C-alpha positions, 0 to 999 in steps of 0.5 A: 597236721595234714591229716587234720587239714584234709579232714577240715577241708572235706567236712561241713559240720565240725565239733571241737571237744576241748577236754581237761581240767582247769584245775591241773595246770597244763591239763587245761589245754583242751579247754584253753583251746576251746575258749580261745577258738570260740572267741576267734570264730565268727559268721559262718564258721560258727554254723560250721563248727560247734565248740564243746567244753568236755572238761573231765567227763566229755561223755556227759556231752554225747547227746549234744555232739550227736545232735549236731550231726558232725562229719568230723569230731576233733578231741583236743586234750593234754596228752603225754606223747613224750614231746617238748611241752606245747607240742601238738600231734594229730592222731586217730583213736586207734593210735592212742595205746601208747599215749597217756591222757590224764583226767577222764572218767572214761577213756577217750578211745571208748567215747570216740569209737562209740561216736564214730559208730553212732554218728558215722563220722570221722574222729581225730584227736589232737594231743598237746604235750603238757609240762606239768599237771599239778593241782591249783596251778595255771597252764604253763607258757609252753602250753599256752603257746602251743594252744595259740598256735593251733587256734591260729592254724585252725581259724585259718582253715575255716 
């Protein structure tokens, strides 16, 4: 988390890009975080941080990301990192080779690399370990708890 805290401290404009499918249980983690964080931000924080819900095709929103001209982009998604459900981990796009993201049309690393070059900004990823990804199920309590912890941390930095 120190890596993310340092990036927050040195960035004037931040995009938080929640990714996932609300139809597949814990795969909704990124969208859940975007929803809760959006409701938690107020005042100047809303000028500094843009929340984008990328669902399962975040590449369709690169124009919106680019027009905001962020210093930092944070992708948030369910990711199988061989951890306990609800645990989260911060990593760079280059560190994603052994991490499994589930429901995306385009691999996140490709989109992250494109945005880093185009905008010349820092890109970090936050993976949230899912418990289950079954179709037409709600997110588990463990993932909801992890999302809420992460929102508290992020809002304390703003």
